[in-house]
N, C-alpha and C positions, 0 to 999 in steps of 0.2 A: 478461534480467532475472534478478537474483540476490537472495536474502535473506540478510542476515547472520544472522538468528535467527528462529525461529518463536515467536511471542510466547506462544503457548499450548502449547507443547510439553510442559511439566510440569503444566499445569492440571488440575484436577478440575472435575466439574460443578458444584460449589458456587462456583468461582471465577468462573463466567461473568457473574454478577450484578455483580462488582467491576471487571470488564474495561472500559477506557475505549473503548467502541466510537465509532468516527468518526461524525459527523453529515453526511453529504454534502449535506444541505439548509442548512446553516450557511453564511451568506454569506462567512464568513472561510475556509472550508475550502479554497479555491483562491487566497487572498490571495498576491500576489507570483509566482505561477506565470507570468504572461504576461511580466512583466519578466525573470524568470530565462530563460525560453526566448529571448526577444529578445537578451539577453546571450550566450547560448550561440551562437546563429545569426550573430550580428554579430562576436563576438570570438574564436571557436575554430574548429578544423577538426572538431569533433564532429559526428556524425551525430544527428538529432532523429527520434524515433519516438514517435508518440501511441498510446496504449492507452485504449479506451473504459472500462475498468475493469470491464466486464461479464465476469464468469467464471463457469463452473459451480459447482454447489455442491461438487463434488469438489475443483476447484482451489483454491477459497476454504479449503476444510478443510485440504488440504495445505500452503497458505501458513501457516495459523494453527498447525497442530498438526505439521506436518513428516510425513515419510514413515515414520520409525522410530517403533516403540512398544515 
């Protein structure tokens, strides 16, 4: 898994209130995923890997801010 960019790399504490945090309880949060996985499974040679999404507080911070400061 690779990130293209860290969305909060240049953010300041004041910016956190305006960040569009995802809502995992939103029924539309996973819309289309099942169909996309089925298409990949049926029509490509790609491997599929599932991720529970449960990360440590450290990993989540690294993903959002990056390793550099």
